[in-house]
N, C-alpha and C positions, 0 to 999 in steps of 0.2 A: 362294748365299744364306746358307748356314751359316757360311762363312768371314766374310762381312760382319757377321753377327750376333756372332760371336766377337770380331772386331776391335773392333766398337763396344763390346762389354762390357768388353774389356781397356782401352780408352781411358777409359771411365767409372771403372773401378776405379783406374786409374793417377791420374786426376784427383782422386779422393777421397783416395787415399793421400798425394798431394803436398800437399793442403790441411791435413793433420793438423798440420803445423808452423807454419801461418800463424795470425796472430791472428784472433779472432772479429770479424767486421765487420757482423753483424746480430744483433739481440737481440729476443726476446719479453720481456714484463715478468718472467716467471718466471726468465729466464736472467740478469737483471741482478744482479751481486754487490755487495751493500751492505756497507760497513764503517764504522768510526767516522769522524767528520768530522776534517779536519786541524786541527792546533793553532792555526791562525790564525783560526778561528771558534769561537764558544762551544760547549761540549759540549752534547749533547742531539740534535744532527742526525746524519744518516748521509750518506755520500758514496759514489757509484759512478763509477768511471772507465770511460767507454764507448769512448773513443778517445784514443790518444796518451798523453803523459805531461805533466800540468800543471806538473810541477816541472822539466822539461827546459829547457835553455837556449834551445831554439828548437823549432818544429814546431807542428802543430795539436793541440788537445785538445778533448774533449767530456766533461763531467761532469754528474752529477745530484746535487742536494742535496735530501734528504728532511728536512723540518722538522716538529716538532710544533706544535700551535696555540700562538700567542703567542711563538714563537721570534723573537728579535731579533738583528739584525746592526747594530752601532753605526756611526756615520758613518765612512766610509772612502773610499778611491779606489784606482784601479789605474793602473799606468803604460802599460797597453795596453788596447785596446778590449775591452769585455765585452758579449757577446750573450746575452740571457736569454729563454728561453721558459718560460711557466708551463704545466707538464704537468697538474697537478691542484691543487685547492684554490684559494686566492686569496693573492696576494702583494702586500703593501702596500709602496710605495716612496716615499721623500721625498728631496728634494734639499737640501743644505746641510751645515753643520758641527755642528748640534745636532739630536738626535733629538726630533722633534715629531710625535706621532701625528696631531694635528689637520691637519697640512699634507701628509699622505701621500695618494697616489692608490692606488686599489684596482685590481689587475690580475687578473681571473679566469682560469681555465684557458683555454688557447688564445691568451693574450696574448703579445706579443713586444716587447722593447725592446732598444735598444743604448745603451751609455753610452761616450762617447768617453774617451780617457785623461784622468786627473786630474779628472774630474767627481766632486764630493763628494756622496755619497748614503748612505742608510741604508734598512733594510728590516725587514719583519716578516711572519711567516706568520699568515694569518687562517684558522684551521682547519688540519688536517693538509695540508701543501703540498709539492709536488715541483716544483723548477725545474731546467731544463737550461741549462747555461752552456757556451758554446763560444767559442774564440778562439785566440790565439797564445800559446804558452808563453814564459816562465814565467808562471803565474797568481800574482799577488802582491797581497796586501792591505796597504794602508798606512792605519792608523787616524789620523783627524784628531787625536784625543786619545790619546796613548800609553797612558793609564790604561785605555782601553777595549779594548786589545789583549789577548786571552786568553793570549798567549805571555808577557805581563809579570806574570802572577799570581805573587806572591811575590818579585818583583824590587823592591828598595828604590827609593823615589821614583817608582814607577809606579802604585801602587794606593793 
């Protein structure tokens, strides 16, 4: 019995030590590491990468975007499918090439939507809002109007 207990303990310790080099695959809210949003969205939001690398040439990714009340994302599209879950707050989404708050639908916490490639859409946070986006890398934002692309700030003929 003592030998069995020692062997079981050694197996558990070995498993724990082997996992130290593996990436984290489960998170409590307190364990999520937030950082600044990437330059392809307006400043003021925060981003957390939960899985994968959204900038890689291939592979799965899962990110969360934390936005303050009134945060806007101008009309844009993606070359790959975008899957969005509203974690908290309310996320307003509209379809088309021009930002029109009157044409937006409100998606409260718990809502899910997927947008197929090249669907032109825009969004806004209603209250502090967190959305989770997952899909296939690379995550790319293509703005309908290049002047709306935050990466073009200070670039001649773009703003």
